[in-house]
C-alpha positions in Angstrom: 7.7 -15.2 -55.5 4.6 -16.9 -54.3 6.1 -20.4 -54.5 9.5 -19.5 -52.9 8.7 -20.9 -49.5 11.2 -22.2 -47.0 9.9 -23.0 -43.5 11.6 -21.3 -40.5 11.3 -22.2 -36.8 8.5 -20.6 -34.8 10.9 -18.8 -32.5 12.7 -17.3 -35.5 9.4 -16.2 -37.0 8.4 -14.5 -33.7 11.7 -12.7 -33.5 11.4 -11.5 -37.0 8.0 -10.1 -36.3 9.1 -8.3 -33.1 12.0 -6.6 -35.0 9.3 -4.5 -36.5 7.4 -3.7 -33.3 6.7 -0.1 -32.5 5.3 1.9 -29.7 2.1 3.8 -30.5 2.5 6.6 -27.9 0.2 7.4 -25.1 -3.0 9.4 -24.3 -4.4 10.7 -21.0 -7.9 9.5 -20.1 -10.2 9.7 -17.1 -9.7 7.2 -14.3 -13.1 5.6 -14.9 -12.1 4.6 -18.4 -8.7 3.1 -17.8 -9.4 -0.5 -16.9 -7.8 -3.1 -19.2 -5.4 -0.4 -20.6 -1.6 -0.3 -20.2 0.0 2.2 -17.9 2.2 4.7 -19.7 3.5 6.2 -16.5 4.7 4.9 -13.1 2.2 5.1 -10.3 3.9 7.0 -7.5 2.6 7.4 -3.9 1.6 11.0 -3.6 1.4 10.7 0.2 2.1 8.0 2.8 -0.3 5.1 3.5 -1.7 5.3 6.0 -1.4 9.1 6.0 -1.5 9.2 9.8 -1.1 6.9 12.8 -4.3 4.9 13.1 -6.0 2.3 15.2 -6.5 -1.3 13.9 -9.1 -2.0 16.5 -12.0 -0.6 18.4 -10.7 0.3 21.8 -9.1 3.1 23.8 -6.2 5.3 22.8 -4.0 6.2 25.8 -0.5 6.9 27.1 1.5 3.7 27.7 3.2 5.6 30.6 -0.1 5.6 32.4 -0.2 1.8 32.5 3.4 1.1 33.6 2.3 -0.4 37.0 -1.0 -1.9 35.8 -1.7 -5.6 36.5 -4.4 -7.9 37.8 -3.9 -6.7 41.3 -3.4 -3.1 40.4 -6.0 -2.0 37.8 -5.5 1.5 36.4 -8.5 3.7 35.7 -8.5 6.5 33.1 -11.0 9.2 32.3 -12.6 8.8 28.8 -12.7 12.4 27.5 -14.4 11.7 24.1 -15.2 9.2 21.4 -13.9 9.3 17.8 -14.8 7.3 14.7 -13.0 6.8 11.4 -12.9 10.1 9.5 -12.9 12.2 12.7 -10.1 13.6 14.9 -9.8 14.1 18.6 -10.7 17.7 19.7 -7.5 18.1 21.7 -4.4 16.1 22.8 -4.8 13.7 25.7 -3.1 14.2 29.0 -1.9 12.0 31.7 -4.8 10.0 33.2 -7.0 10.3 30.1 -8.1 8.0 27.3 -10.1 8.4 24.1 -12.6 5.8 22.9 -11.4 5.1 19.4 -12.9 3.1 16.5 -11.1 1.1 13.8 -9.3 3.3 11.3 -9.5 6.5 13.3 -6.5 8.7 13.7 -4.5 8.3 17.0 -5.0 11.4 19.1 -2.0 13.6 19.9 -0.4 12.5 23.1 -1.6 8.8 22.8 1.0 6.2 21.9 -0.9 2.9 22.1 -4.4 1.4 21.8 -6.0 -1.0 24.3 -8.5 -3.3 22.6 -12.0 -2.8 23.9 -12.2 -6.5 25.0 -9.5 -6.1 27.7 -11.0 -3.0 29.2 -13.9 -2.3 31.6 -16.0 0.8 31.4 -18.1 2.5 34.0 -19.7 5.9 34.7 -19.1 8.0 37.8 -20.5 11.4 38.6 -21.6 11.8 35.0 -18.2 11.1 33.6 -17.0 8.1 31.7 -14.0 5.9 32.8 -12.2 2.8 31.6 -10.1 0.4 33.6 -7.2 -1.8 32.4 -5.3 -4.5 34.3 -2.3 -4.9 32.1 0.7 -2.9 31.0 0.7 -1.4 27.5 3.8 -0.8 25.4 4.6 2.2 23.4 3.3 1.9 19.8 1.3 -1.2 20.7 -1.7 -1.7 18.4 -0.9 1.4 16.3 -0.6 1.3 12.5 2.2 3.7 11.9 2.0 6.5 9.3 3.7 5.3 6.1 4.0 1.7 7.3 2.4 0.5 4.1 3.8 3.0 1.6 6.1 5.9 1.8 5.5 9.1 -0.1 7.3 9.1 -3.4 7.5 5.3 -3.6 6.9 3.7 -7.1 4.1 1.3 -6.6 3.4 0.1 -10.1 5.7 0.6 -13.1 4.6 1.7 -16.5 3.9 -1.1 -19.0 1.6 -2.9 -16.6 -2.0 -4.0 -17.5 -4.5 -2.0 -15.4 -6.6 -4.4 -13.4 -9.1 -3.6 -10.6 -6.3 -3.5 -8.0 -4.2 -1.1 -10.1 -7.2 1.1 -10.6 -7.8 1.2 -6.8 -4.2 2.4 -6.3 -4.7 5.1 -8.9 -7.8 6.3 -7.1 -6.1 6.1 -3.7 -3.4 8.5 -4.8 -5.5 10.9 -6.6 -4.9 10.0 -10.2 -8.1 11.5 -11.7 -6.6 11.0 -15.2 -4.2 8.4 -16.3 -1.6 8.1 -19.0 -2.1 4.9 -21.0 -0.7 3.4 -24.1 -2.7 4.1 -27.3 -4.6 1.2 -28.8 -3.6 0.2 -32.3 -6.3 0.3 -35.0 -6.2 -3.1 -36.6 -7.8 -3.6 -40.0 -9.3 -7.0 -40.9 -10.1 -8.4 -44.3 -11.6 -11.8 -45.0 -10.7 -13.1 -48.5 -12.4 -15.6 -50.7 -15.3 -15.6 -53.1 -16.7 -18.6 -51.2 -17.5 -16.5 -48.1 -21.0 -15.5 -47.1 -21.9 -12.9 -44.5 -23.3 -14.2 -41.2 -26.9 -13.2 -42.1 -26.9 -14.9 -45.5 -28.4 -18.3 -46.1 -26.1 -21.2 -46.9 -25.9 -22.1 -50.6 -23.9 -24.9 -52.2 -20.2 -24.3 -52.4 -20.3 -21.4 -49.9 -19.4 -21.0 -46.2 -20.1 -18.2 -43.7 -17.4 -15.8 -42.8 -16.4 -16.8 -39.3 -12.8 -15.7 -39.4 -13.5 -12.0 -39.4 -15.7 -12.2 -36.3 -13.2 -14.4 -34.6 -10.3 -12.1 -35.4 -12.2 -9.1 -34.3 -12.8 -10.7 -30.9 -9.1 -11.7 -30.6 -8.1 -8.1 -31.4 -10.4 -6.7 -28.7 -9.3 -9.3 -26.2 -5.7 -8.2 -26.9 -6.6 -4.6 -26.3 -6.7 -3.3 -29.8 -9.4 -1.4 -31.8 -10.9 -3.1 -34.9 -11.8 -1.8 -38.3 -13.6 -4.4 -40.4 -12.5 -3.6 -43.9 -14.9 -6.1 -45.5 -14.7 -9.2 -47.6 -12.4 -9.6 -50.6 -13.4 -11.7 -53.6 -10.8 -13.5 -55.6 -10.1 -10.7 -58.1 -6.6 -9.2 -58.0 -7.2 -5.5 -58.8 -10.1 -5.2 -56.4 -8.1 -6.8 -53.6 -5.0 -4.8 -54.3 -6.8 -1.4 -54.2 -8.7 -2.3 -51.1 -5.6 -3.4 -49.3 -3.7 -0.3 -50.4 -6.5 2.0 -49.1 -6.8 0.2 -45.8 -3.1 0.6 -45.1 -3.6 4.4 -45.1 -6.2 4.0 -42.4 -4.9 1.4 -39.9 -1.9 0.7 -37.8 -1.8 -3.1 -38.5 -3.5 -5.0 -41.3 -4.8 -8.6 -41.1 -6.0 -10.7 -44.0 -7.4 -14.1 -43.5 -7.0 -16.6 -46.4 -5.3 -16.1 -49.7 -1.7 -16.8 -48.6 -1.2 -20.4 -49.8 0.0 -21.4 -53.3 -3.3 -21.9 -55.1 -4.3 -20.0 -58.2 -6.7 -17.9 -56.2 -4.4 -17.1 -53.4 -3.7 -13.5 -54.2 -2.0 -12.1 -51.1 1.7 -12.9 -52.2 1.2 -11.0 -55.4 -0.4 -8.1 -53.6 2.6 -7.8 -51.3 4.8 -7.9 -54.3 3.0 -5.1 -56.1 2.8 -3.0 -52.9 6.6 -3.3 -52.6 6.2 -4.8 -49.2 9.1 -6.6 -47.6 8.0 -10.2 -46.8 9.6 -11.2 -43.6 8.6 -14.9 -44.0 5.9 -17.0 -45.7 6.3 -20.4 -44.3 6.7 -21.6 -40.7 7.6 -25.0 -39.3 4.4 -25.3 -37.3 1.0 -26.9 -37.4 -1.5 -25.4 -37.9 -0.8 -22.2 -39.7 2.4 -23.1 -41.6 1.4 -20.7 -44.4 1.2 -17.7 -42.1 2.9 -14.8 -43.9 4.1 -11.5 -42.5 5.2 -8.5 -44.5 6.2 -4.9 -43.7 5.3 -1.8 -45.7 6.2 1.8 -44.8 6.4 1.0 -41.1 3.3 -1.1 -40.9 2.9 -4.8 -40.6 0.6 -6.9 -42.8 -0.3 -10.3 -41.4 -1.5 -12.9 -43.9 -3.2 -15.5 -41.7 -4.6 -18.8 -43.0 -8.2 -19.1 -44.1 -8.6 -22.2 -42.0 -10.2 -21.1 -38.7 -7.9 -22.9 -36.2 -4.8 -22.0 -38.2 -6.0 -18.4 -38.3 -6.6 -18.4 -34.6 -3.2 -19.8 -33.7 -1.4 -17.4 -36.1 -3.0 -14.4 -34.5 -2.1 -15.4 -30.9 1.6 -16.2 -31.8 2.4 -13.3 -34.0 -0.2 -10.5 -33.9 -0.9 -10.6 -30.2 2.7 -9.5 -29.1 2.8 -6.8 -31.7 -0.4 -5.3 -30.3 1.1 -5.4 -26.8 4.2 -3.7 -27.9 2.2 -1.0 -29.6 0.4 -0.3 -26.3 3.7 -0.2 -24.4 3.1 -3.3 -22.3 6.2 -4.7 -20.7 5.3 -8.4 -20.9 4.4 -8.6 -24.6 3.9 -12.4 -24.9 1.4 -14.9 -23.6 2.5 -16.6 -20.4 3.7 -20.2 -20.7 3.3 -22.8 -18.0 4.3 -26.4 -17.5 1.3 -28.7 -17.3 0.3 -32.4 -17.4 -1.3 -33.7 -20.6 -4.9 -34.8 -19.7 -5.3 -37.3 -22.6 -3.3 -39.1 -25.3 -2.3 -37.2 -28.4 -0.9 -39.9 -30.7 -0.5 -37.7 -33.8 3.2 -37.5 -35.0 4.7 -34.0 -35.1 7.2 -33.3 -37.8 6.8 -29.6 -36.9 6.0 -27.8 -33.7 2.3 -28.3 -33.1 -0.1 -25.9 -31.3 -3.1 -27.9 -30.1 -6.2 -26.0 -29.1 -6.8 -27.0 -25.5 -8.4 -26.2 -22.2 -7.0 -26.1 -18.7 -8.4 -28.1 -15.8 -7.3 -29.1 -12.3 -7.1 -32.5 -10.6 -5.7 -33.2 -7.1 -3.9 -29.9 -7.1 -2.2 -30.4 -10.5 -2.7 -28.4 -13.7 -3.8 -30.4 -16.6 -4.3 -29.4 -20.3 -6.3 -31.4 -22.8 -7.2 -31.0 -26.4 -10.5 -29.0 -26.8 -11.7 -31.1 -29.7 -10.8 -32.3 -33.2 -7.3 -31.2 -34.1 -7.5 -30.1 -37.7 -6.7 -26.6 -39.1 -10.1 -26.2 -40.7 -12.0 -27.1 -37.5 -13.9 -24.3 -35.8 -15.9 -26.1 -33.1 -12.9 -26.8 -30.8 -12.2 -23.1 -30.5 -15.2 -22.5 -28.3 -13.5 -24.4 -25.4 -10.0 -23.2 -26.1 -8.2 -21.2 -23.4 -4.6 -22.6 -23.9 -2.4 -23.6 -26.8 -0.7 -26.9 -26.0 2.8 -26.6 -27.4 4.2 -29.9 -28.7 7.7 -29.9 -30.1 8.4 -31.2 -33.6 10.2 -34.5 -34.3 8.0 -36.5 -32.0 5.7 -39.5 -32.5 3.0 -38.3 -30.2 2.3 -37.8 -26.5 0.7 -39.8 -23.8 -1.7 -38.8 -21.0 0.5 -37.8 -18.0 3.4 -36.4 -20.1 4.7 -32.9 -19.1 4.0 -30.3 -21.8 4.2 -26.6 -22.2 1.0 -24.6 -22.5 0.4 -21.0 -23.6 -2.2 -19.2 -21.6 -4.5 -17.2 -23.8 -6.6 -15.4 -21.2 -3.9 -14.3 -18.7 -3.2 -10.6 -18.7 0.2 -10.7 -16.9 2.2 -12.3 -19.7 5.9 -12.7 -19.9 8.8 -10.7 -21.4 9.9 -13.1 -24.1 8.5 -15.9 -26.2 10.9 -18.5 -24.8 
């Protein structure tokens, strides 16, 4: 089985993975813990905004009828009966010939139907009473922010499936959502395979390398909104690996292994899938890097066999694991957003298959550019530090030149899009 490999297009591989997506359900959590989660309920306006007619300026609330003959030659003087600030209400309705000194955001007193800005009024005192004079006619509803002009009660403001950012959290607080229903996070198990791997605190010895993939994948899972369970390092011994994988599947929602999916004598994952009775969805993709990326399904759970090469591992996660995590959380836009950009430097390498170049986004003269982040080889790790996009170059090409239009996948955008295409 391990040598039966026929490459399939990237889009077909993505679709095969998403056929096995599942929603993990929701939980209700306190408002102060909900950022970066996914809404599992619509946010509905529980009251109008603003909840009352209010003033947009400092000025005087009055009856427009009292100014109907006001002009430069005929100033109108009104008695100022009180002053109100934001958060306070007038003590009584105003009557003809009266005004209320009002501050920005305060509720319009009953009887008033307009606000004259402070700058167009003159004030004076007479016999211990306060007065204001205006030399222009005011219209009904002038300078009044009407109740419900921003939002009507019962209006759906944000639909479920949306990532909760600071603005969404502000809406939740505005409308009294002290608790919020959010999609559950999947628990993602991570194994690193290979006898050659050292832990990060071990000294280098000949023939060994430090285990960077596990830390990288853990960070990618958390950036994607999942929870991580590091299941450990697997040496190249079949029974030990099989038993560890079998145990982990009972404890996690999604399982990732890095390495061990190629066709070498020590690449054990294909045989582990076979012994588990897992259904291998594919084991070869027409892409670079990460062509050996393998996905299998077992009893409703997905197993992702990612390459042991860091860049290939990184790309495989973003293309195939990321959208599955979003689906589990109930996010509506489950895929990274794609944009059109201008290539910032030559990329002369021929592409027999679709190539995903680790890159970074930059701006020049109002245009969006993307450029390779460093050496483009699957085993390279240094270029990943600058990577915030994957530059997607179609197969069957002889390379690209600076200035060419290309597609780029945004890795640190939380809005996303509804499909891979």
